[in-house]
C-alpha positions in Angstrom: 4.4 -82.2 66.3 0.8 -81.3 65.4 -1.2 -84.3 64.0 -4.5 -82.4 64.0 -6.3 -82.4 60.7 -6.8 -79.0 59.1 -9.3 -77.4 56.8 -9.4 -73.8 55.6 -12.5 -72.3 53.9 -12.5 -69.1 51.8 -15.9 -67.5 51.7 -15.9 -65.0 48.9 -19.6 -65.1 48.4 -22.2 -63.0 50.2 -24.9 -65.5 49.4 -27.0 -66.8 52.3 -26.9 -70.5 51.2 -23.2 -70.4 50.6 -22.6 -68.9 54.1 -24.7 -71.8 55.5 -22.5 -74.3 53.6 -19.3 -72.7 54.9 -20.4 -72.6 58.5 -21.9 -76.2 58.3 -18.5 -77.5 57.1 -16.6 -75.4 59.6 -18.6 -76.3 62.6 -18.8 -80.0 61.6 -15.1 -80.2 61.1 -14.3 -78.4 64.4 -16.7 -80.8 66.2 -14.6 -83.7 65.1 -11.4 -82.0 66.1 -10.2 -80.3 62.9 -8.3 -77.1 63.1 -10.6 -74.8 61.0 -9.7 -71.5 59.4 -12.4 -69.4 57.8 -11.2 -66.6 55.5 -13.7 -64.0 54.5 -13.1 -61.8 51.4 -15.2 -59.2 49.5 -18.9 -60.1 49.7 -18.2 -62.8 52.3 -17.3 -60.0 54.7 -21.0 -59.2 55.2 -21.3 -62.3 57.4 -18.8 -60.8 59.9 -19.9 -57.1 60.0 -21.0 -55.8 63.4 -23.8 -53.8 61.9 -26.3 -56.5 60.7 -28.3 -54.3 58.3 -27.4 -51.8 55.6 -24.9 -49.2 56.7 -22.8 -46.7 54.9 -19.5 -47.6 56.7 -16.1 -47.2 55.3 -13.6 -44.5 54.4 -14.7 -42.4 51.4 -17.9 -42.0 49.3 -17.4 -45.1 47.1 -16.5 -47.4 50.0 -19.6 -46.2 52.0 -21.7 -46.7 48.9 -20.4 -50.3 48.3 -20.8 -51.2 51.9 -24.4 -49.9 51.9 -25.3 -51.8 48.8 -23.7 -55.0 50.1 -26.4 -54.9 52.7 -24.9 -56.7 55.7 -25.8 -59.9 57.4 -29.6 -59.3 57.4 -29.6 -58.8 53.6 -27.6 -61.9 52.4 -29.5 -63.0 49.3 -30.1 -66.6 48.3 -27.9 -67.5 45.3 -30.9 -68.6 43.3 -34.6 -67.9 43.7 -34.1 -65.0 46.1 -37.5 -63.5 45.3 -36.7 -59.9 46.2 -35.0 -60.9 49.5 -37.8 -63.0 51.1 -36.2 -66.4 50.4 -33.6 -66.3 53.2 -36.4 -65.6 55.7 -38.5 -68.4 54.3 -35.5 -70.8 54.3 -34.6 -69.8 57.9 -38.3 -70.6 58.9 -38.0 -74.0 57.2 -34.8 -74.7 59.0 -36.3 -73.9 62.3 -39.4 -76.0 61.5 -37.3 -78.9 60.5 -35.0 -78.5 63.6 -32.0 -77.7 61.5 -29.5 -75.1 62.7 -30.0 -71.7 61.2 -27.1 -69.6 59.9 -26.9 -67.6 63.1 -26.8 -70.9 65.1 -24.1 -72.3 62.9 -22.0 -69.1 63.4 -22.5 -69.4 67.1 -21.5 -73.0 67.1 -18.4 -72.3 65.0 -17.4 -69.6 67.5 -17.9 -71.9 70.5 -15.9 -74.6 68.7 -13.0 -72.2 68.3 -13.1 -71.9 64.5 -10.6 -69.2 63.5 -12.3 -66.3 61.7 -10.1 -64.2 59.5 -10.9 -61.1 57.3 -9.1 -60.4 54.1 -6.8 -57.4 54.4 -7.0 -56.5 50.7 -10.8 -56.5 50.7 -11.0 -54.4 53.8 -8.6 -51.9 52.4 -10.5 -51.6 49.1 -13.8 -51.2 51.0 -12.3 -48.7 53.5 -13.2 -50.8 56.5 -11.3 -51.4 59.8 -11.2 -54.3 62.4 -13.8 -52.4 64.6 -16.4 -52.8 61.8 -16.5 -56.6 62.4 -17.7 -58.9 65.2 -15.1 -59.3 68.0 -14.6 -62.9 67.2 -12.6 -62.0 64.1 -9.2 -63.2 65.2 -7.1 -61.2 62.7 -7.1 -59.2 59.5 -4.5 -60.8 57.3 -3.3 -61.1 53.7 -3.3 -64.1 51.4 0.3 -65.1 52.2 -0.4 -65.4 55.9 -3.6 -67.3 55.3 -1.8 -69.7 53.1 0.8 -70.2 55.8 -2.0 -70.9 58.4 -3.6 -73.3 55.9 -0.4 -75.3 55.1 -0.8 -79.0 55.4 -4.6 -79.0 55.2 -7.3 -78.7 52.6 -8.6 -75.4 51.2 -12.2 -75.0 50.0 -13.5 -72.0 48.1 -17.2 -71.1 48.6 
């Protein structure tokens, strides 16, 4: 019988600050022995893409266009006060100055703490992507039903 606490986080936003929140909760929960499942869908998939900048990946013209416009990890905007894309860089600088883990450090911590990273099958199909387009730490591409099965018995947070 598994008595381990469980939390599942759905990251459907591609905003820099929301990704920070998701990975802060994920790594914090994993550090205190929770089972953590992170499910990335639509714009949240940018966090997991292998190519960190803008890239026209995907199957078909529209998919390549959407993926290029989404921007990738290096182009995650701040949800407010983005100031033409400079705010995430400024915020990362402040985080380093204040000795707070940056988004990349939080992602690395989550991976080291065995947080389960999952990509949404429907979103990947719509965007014409494949598993090889994502970092190798993505455990699986799965649908909502399987994600709900994995999340059973725990809390689910949407960010």
